[in-house]
N, C-alpha and C positions, 0 to 999 in steps of 0.2 A: 470649838471642840465638839459641840453637838452635831454640827454639819459633818465633821470628819467621822464621828462614830457612826452616824446614820449611813454615810457613804460606804464605810467598811462592811457594815451589815448587808447592805444592798449588793455589794460586789460578791460577798461570800454566797449569798442566796442564788445569784444568777450565774456565777462562775461554774457551779457544779450541780447543786441540788435540783434546782428548777429545770435546768436544761435536760438533765437525765430523766426526770419525771415526765416532762412534757413530751419529749421525743419518744421514749419507750411507751408511754401511755397512748400517744397518738398513733404509733405504729401498730400497737396491739389492737386498738379500735379499728384501724384501717384493715387489718388482716381479718378480724372477726366479722366486719360488715362487708367484706369482699370489695373494698374500695368504693363504697357507696357514694362518697363525695365526688367521684369521677364517673362511675358507671351509671348513676341515676341522675345525671345532670338535667336531662329533659324532664324527668318526673318532678324535680325540685321546682322548675319553672312552672309546671302545670298546676301543682297543688297550691302554689302561693295565691292563686285566684279564687280558691274555695271560700265561700261565704257561710256564715252561721245559718243553721236551719231556720231559726226564728227571725233572722235578719236584724237582731238587736245586739248580740254579743260582739266581742272584739274578734275581727277576722284575722286570718293568718297574715294577710298583707299588713294590717295595722300593727300586729305583734312584731312583724319583720321590721317595720319602720321605726318602732320604739327601740328595738335592739340595735338597729343600724344607726339610729340617731346617737346612741351612746358610743357605739364602735367607731363610726365615721366622725371624727372630731379633730381637734387641734393636733393630736398625735399623728394624723395622716400628713400633716404639713411640717410642723415643728419636730415631731418625733423622727420622721424619715430624714429630715435635714441633719438632725443631731447624729443619727446612726451613720450617715455617709461621711460627715465631717470628722467624727471620732473613730469610726470603725472602717471607713473606706468603702469603695464601690461594692466589694464582696458582701457587705451587709445586706444588700438588696436580695441576693440569692437566698440567704438564710431566712429572710422575711418570707419569701415565697415558700420555702420548705415548711416553716412553722405554720403557715396558712393552709397548705395542702394537707398535711397530716393533722392539723388542728381542726379541719373540717369534720373529721370523724369524731373528735372529742366533742365538738359542738352538737353533732347529731345525737350522741349518747346522752349528754346532760339535758338537752331540751326535750328529748323523748321521755326521759325519767321525770322531768318536771310536769309533763302532760299526764303521765300515768298517775302520779301522786298528788295532783292538784286538788285544791279545796274549793268548796262551793260557798260563795259569799252573797250578800244582798245585791251587789252590783255585778255579779258574774263570777267567773273562776279566778283563782289566784294560786300562787305556789312558787317553787324554786328549790334550790339546794337545801335550805333550812327545813323545808317540809319533807323532802324525801329522806333527809338524814333522820328527822324525828319519827316519821311514819315507818320507814323500812328498817332503819337501824335501831329505833326506839331509844334514841340518845338525845334528849332535849338539851342537856348542857352543851354538847358539841354544836347543836343547831343554833343555840343562842350565841355562842362564840362566833360562829360564821356570820350571823346577822350583824353582830357588833362590828366585825371586820369589814363587812360590806358597807356599813354606814360610814366608818372611818375612811374607807377607800374612795367611795363615790361621793359621799356628802362632804368630805373634807379634802383628802389628797387630790383626787382627780379634778374637783371643781376649783380648788385654788390654782391648780396648774393650768387649767383651761383659761381661767381669768388672766393669769400671768402671760400665757402664750398669746392671747388676743392683744393685750396692751403692748406687748413687745414688738408687734408688727408696725406700730405707730412710730417707732424709733427712727424710721427712715425719713420722717417728715421734719421740716425745719422748726415747727412749733413745739416739738417734743421736748419736754423738760423732765429729766429722770426723777426729780424730786416732787413734781406736781402732777404731770400727765397720767402716770399709772393710777393714781388715786381717783382722778376725775373719771377715767374710763371704767375703773372698777365700780365706782358709784353708779354710773349710768347702766352698766350691765346688771348690777345687783337689783336696781329698780325695775328693769325690764323683766328679769326672771321672776322677781317677786310678784309682779302684775300677773304673769301667767299662772304662777302657783296659786294665788288667791282666787283664780278663776276655776280651780278644780281640776281633777284628773282628766276629765273629758276634754278640756281645753289643751292639756299637754299632748294627748294623743292626736288631736286635730291639728295642732300647730306642727308637730313633728311629721305627721303624714303629708302635710302640704309642702314643707320646706325641704325635707330630705331628698326626694327625687329630683327636684329642681337643682338643688345644690350640687348633688353628685354628678348629674349629667353635664351641667355647665362647666364644672371644674375639669372633668375628663375631656370635654371638647376643646377647651383652651389648651390643655396639656398636649393634646394631639396636634393642634395647630403649631405649637412651639416645637414639638419633635419634628414635624414636617418641614418647618423652616430650617431646622438644623439636621436634616436627614443624613447628610454626608458624615456626620459624627456618630451616627447610630452603630455601625459595625464595630468601631473601636470601643464604644461604651459597653456593648454587650460582651466583647472579648475581655475587657477589663473586669467586668463583673465576675466572670467565671475564673479568670486568672487569679484574682485576689481572693475569691471564695475558697480556692483550693491551695492557697499558699500556706501549707501546713507548718513550715519552719517559723513563719511570722506569727501564725495563729498560736502555736503552742509556746512560742517564745515570750508572749505576753498575752495570755488568754483573757485576762480581765479587761483588756482594751482591744480585743480582737474583733474582726468582722462577725464572727460566729456569735459572740456574746452580745454585741450591740444589735445584730440582726434579730436574734431571738428575743432579747429584752424589749426592743422597740416594736417588734412584730406582735409580741404578746400584749403589750400595752395597747396596741392599735386594735387587734381583732378579738382579744379577750377570750379566745377559745380555751375551754378548760378552767377558766377562772371562776365561773359560777354566777356571772351577772346576767347574761342573756336568758337563762332559763326562767328568770323572774318575769320577763315579758312573754316568753313562750307559753307559760302556764295560763296566761289570760286568754289565749285564743280558743274560740269555740269551733272545734273540728270533729270529724267523724272517726279519726284514728290517730293515736299518739305519734306514730312514726311520721305522719305527714308534717307535723311541726318540727320534728328533728330534721327532715329534709329541707324545710324552709330555712332553718337557721344555718345550714351549710352555705346557702346563698349569701347570707349576711357576712360570713367570714370572707368569702370570695369577693364580694362587692368592696369590702373594706380594704383588704390587702392586695389582692391580685389586680384590682382595678384602680382604686383611689391612691393607695400607697405607691403603686407602680407609676401612676400618672405624675405624682410629685417627684419621684426618683428620676424618671427619664427626662422630664422637662428641666430639671436641675443639671443632670449629668451631661445632657446634650448641649448645654449652653456654652460650654467652654470655660466656665468659671471653675477654677480648681478649689475643691473643698479644703478647709483647714479648721483647726480647733477654734481659731479666732472668729470664724464665720458661723460657728455652730448655732443652729436654731433659725430664727426668722431672717437674720442677715444673709445667710447663704441662699435662701429661697428668693429673697428680694433682689440680691445681686444677680442671680441667674436670670430672673425674668426681666430685669432692667437691661441686661445684655442683649436680649432678643426683642423685647417689646418696647424698650425705652421707658418713658415716664408712666405708661399705662400699667407696667408690670407691678410695681409696689401697690398701686391703687387696687388692682384686681385681687392681689393676695390679701389686702386689708378687708375687702368685701367678703372674700371667701372665708377668712378667719372669723369674721363676725357671724356668718351663718353657721360655720362649723362649731364654733364655741357655744353659740346659743342653743343649738340642737343637742350638743353634748351635755350641757348643763341640765336641760329639761329631762333628757333620757336618764341621766344619772340620778336625779332626784326622784324620778318615778321608781327606781330600784330602792332608794332609801326609804320611801314611803312603805314599800312592801316589807322591808326589813323591820320597820317599827311595828307594823301590824303583826308580824310573827312574834316579836319579843313580848308585846302587850297581850297577845292572844285574842285581839279583836281590832276592828278598824279604829284608828285613833280618833278621838273626839275633835270637834272643830277647834276648841280652845288649844288642845295639844298641837294640832296642825298649824294654827296661827303662830304659836311660839316657834315651832320648828321652821316654818317658812321665813320668819324674821331672822333666825339664826343662820339658816342656809344662805340667805341673801348677804348677811354680814360676812360669812366665810368667803363668799365670792369677792366681796369688796376688799377684804384683807389680803387675799391671795394675789391680787394685782400688784401689790407693792413689795412682795417678799423676794427672796433669792431663788433664782432658777434651779441651781444645783440642789439646794435643800428640798424644793418642791418635787423635783423629779425623783429624788431618793425616797422621800416619804411615800409618794404614790407607788413606787416600785415595791417597797417593802410591804405595805398593806395589801397590795394586789398579790404579791408573792405568797403571803400568809393565807389568803383566800384560796389560792391555787393548791397549796400544800394540804388543805383540808378537802377541797372538792375533788381533786384528781384521784386520790386513793379511794374515796367514797364511790365515784362513778366507775372506777375499775372493778370494785367489789360488786356493785349493783348492775354493772353493764350487761350481764346475762339477760336481764329483763328487756333491755333496749334491743339486744340482738334478736330475742324471740319476737318482740313486737315487729321488728323489720321483716322477719321471716313470715310472720302472720299476715302482714300487709301485702307482701309479694305474692303469697299463696292466694289470698282473696282477690287480688287484682288479676292474677292469671286465670282464675276460675270464673271471673266475671261476676262474682257475688258482691253485694254491698259491702262497703268497707267498715261495717260496724265492728267494734272491738269489745272483747270481754276479758277482763284481767285474769280470770281463772284459766283462760285458754293458754296463758303463758306461765302458769304456775304460781300466780300471786293469790294467796288465800285470805290475806287480811282484808278487812272491810275498807273500801275506798269511797270517797264522795262521788266519784264518777266511775264509769267502766264496769259496773257490777252486772 
């Protein structure tokens, strides 16, 4: 009964409310920034290499890696497979759409996080909770957002990542559905706990090392598979667009359509507008807030346009027909086995271990930021130790629960975060637009990219940019 109720709530949120909010909000940001996610692609790549002046703070690249570690995760494999199996090939097109327009939303929320960031003993920090509290002067709403972030990333997403990882082992003969999930969950929980007890610096270092290797290796293997099956590519592309615009089928059952699954799984994957990545963006030490907004557009593109597309094409080109029975890991494994033989399932298992591990660490980095906001200070060591143990326990439990229940819980809590963050950044977006104009003007004139908040109409006292 609980699973059915949660499923109905999830369907109601994603069938109408969130789709309208995300699409209209993303289009509005795209129009106001003049399509900066496309027109300033070269600048996005250039600014990601900027280093802190003192050489000690978190760089734009490290902030990008933390946000990408959370974005690029099990959803890029299992989520894409689920969307194709349940929504059809057309789901891929709607994933691309939500990523393209979502890039503008990512720019706005991350720029605002930079403008309203706080100064701490270990550098800067911030996120939606802080721009809600500082700009809107509404601490209760900021606390609600922080609680939802903890539930989403510390509970929902991490349980789901743990489940998705163990599900890839179902292809092996040693897998026992009553025992194996718990063993894998325990091992994963212990590994994550080890990293957490090493401190935040170790989290950033580990994700910074693993994410680039993981992403590049995965995309290269996907390209090899597509090349082997290149004759199927034209029909696959044709089917994507045919199904994406099959409006009688879409509106005949919208709750299970390619539009709904594409947007739901695309949002789960790239998180643009959800309000998670700004927590990492605020930690970067840069010379202008708009730069970190530009950097975070790259994260959305890396996640959806590159990694999700890699999963989609290597599955769709394999010749294995998707179905509800194959939804999740089985479809990916069957597709790779059809092309690469026994190496396919092994490769996906290794990829899932890396994806899940970096997702878990990136998620818990956000949770730590949320606890800091609620408490009003950096949590004590004793508090963190209790939190680390509970976080590891959640990962362990998630490995053995129901897939449908875990997907719906994660979707609902993520959706509630979006319902708070999107209206807030639409209201405060004018400051992000002005910051972008300020950056373009100073870049064109050749003057240093130093930024002053009063230049864009912000009169309240900030920890930075005064």
